[in-house]
C-alpha positions as CSV (number, residue, x, y, z in Angstrom):
1,M,0.5,-0.1,-0.4
2,D,1.4,3.2,-0.9
3,L,2.0,6.1,1.5
4,E,-0.5,8.5,0.2
5,N,-3.4,5.8,0.7
6,Q,-1.8,5.0,4.3
7,N,-2.4,8.4,5.0
8,R,-6.0,8.4,3.8
9,V,-6.8,5.3,5.9
10,K,-5.2,6.5,8.9
11,N,-6.6,9.4,8.8
12,L,-10.1,8.6,7.7
13,T,-9.6,6.1,11.1
14,E,-8.8,8.8,13.3
15,K,-11.7,11.0,12.0
16,Y,-14.4,8.4,11.8
17,G,-13.3,5.4,14.2
18,A,-11.8,2.4,13.6
19,E,-14.9,0.3,14.1
20,N,-16.6,2.5,11.1
21,I,-14.0,1.9,8.4
22,I,-14.0,-0.8,6.1
23,V,-11.4,-1.1,3.6
24,L,-11.8,-3.0,0.1
25,L,-8.9,-4.3,-1.8
26,G,-8.8,-4.8,-5.7
27,A,-4.9,-6.5,-5.6
28,A,-4.7,-8.7,-8.6
29,E,-2.5,-11.4,-6.7
30,A,-3.2,-12.7,-2.9
31,E,0.1,-12.0,-1.7
32,A,-0.4,-8.1,-2.7
33,A,-3.6,-8.5,-1.1
34,G,-2.4,-9.4,2.0
35,L,0.3,-6.9,2.2
36,A,-2.4,-4.2,2.0
37,A,-5.0,-6.1,4.1
38,E,-1.6,-6.4,7.1
39,T,-0.7,-2.8,6.9
40,V,-4.5,-1.3,7.4
41,T,-4.5,-4.1,10.4
42,N,-1.2,-4.8,12.1
43,G,0.7,-2.3,10.7
44,D,3.2,-1.8,7.7
45,P,5.6,-4.8,7.8
46,T,7.8,-2.6,5.8
47,Y,7.9,0.3,8.0
48,A,8.2,2.4,4.9
49,G,4.5,4.1,5.8
50,S,2.4,6.4,8.3
51,L,1.1,2.9,9.6
52,A,4.4,1.8,10.9
53,G,3.7,0.0,14.2
54,V,0.4,1.3,13.9
55,Q,-2.4,-1.7,14.5
56,L,-5.4,-0.3,13.2
57,G,-7.7,-3.5,13.1
58,L,-9.5,-2.4,10.5
59,R,-12.1,-4.7,8.8
60,V,-10.7,-5.7,5.6
61,Y,-11.6,-7.5,2.6
62,H,-11.1,-8.0,-0.7
63,A,-13.8,-7.5,-4.4
64,V,-13.7,-10.7,-5.2
65,E,-14.7,-11.8,-1.5
66,P,-18.2,-13.3,-0.7
67,E,-18.9,-10.9,1.9
68,F,-18.3,-8.3,-0.8
69,K,-19.8,-10.0,-3.7
70,D,-23.2,-10.9,-1.8
71,N,-23.8,-7.7,-0.6
72,V,-23.6,-5.6,-4.4
73,D,-25.7,-5.2,-7.2
74,A,-25.1,-8.2,-9.0
75,D,-25.0,-6.8,-12.6
76,V,-23.2,-4.3,-11.2
77,Y,-20.8,-6.4,-9.7
78,D,-20.3,-8.3,-13.2
79,E,-20.2,-5.5,-15.1
80,Q,-17.3,-3.9,-13.0
81,I,-15.2,-6.9,-11.6
82,G,-16.7,-10.3,-13.3
83,M,-14.1,-10.4,-16.2
84,M,-11.0,-10.4,-14.0
85,E,-12.7,-12.7,-11.0
86,M,-12.1,-15.1,-14.2
87,V,-8.4,-14.5,-14.3
88,L,-7.7,-13.9,-11.1
89,D,-6.4,-17.1,-8.1
90,V,-9.8,-16.2,-6.2
91,D,-9.4,-19.4,-3.6
92,S,-6.0,-18.2,-3.0
93,I,-7.1,-14.2,-2.3
94,I,-9.8,-15.7,0.1
95,A,-7.3,-17.6,1.9
96,E,-5.2,-14.9,2.3
97,M,-7.8,-12.2,3.4
98,T,-8.7,-14.6,5.6
99,S,-5.9,-14.9,7.2
100,I,-5.2,-11.9,7.8
101,R,-8.6,-11.0,9.4
102,D,-8.2,-14.0,11.8
103,Q,-5.0,-12.7,12.9
104,F,-5.5,-8.5,13.2
105,T,-8.9,-7.4,12.1
106,K,-10.3,-5.8,15.8
107,Y,-13.9,-4.9,14.3
């Protein structure tokens, strides 16, 4: 997660409270999604950004996970994400995101 997005997440969390924030990711690979998820839950593991050492514990999901997909309009989902879902390793992404949530999510 780049430094600008880390700042945005941190500022929004301070403004609205961590319990009111959900982060939605769309990375194409499980490892990239996991790194971003870890950043907004347990802190930036690279110690490069404003979330280094900051454990926000935010709820975080990937756009291909059922928790998100089942709660949006199916036609919009198919139009915006459907094609990518066919080429992504959805099972790996779900496994990675579930692991991060199980370890670090507080809300």
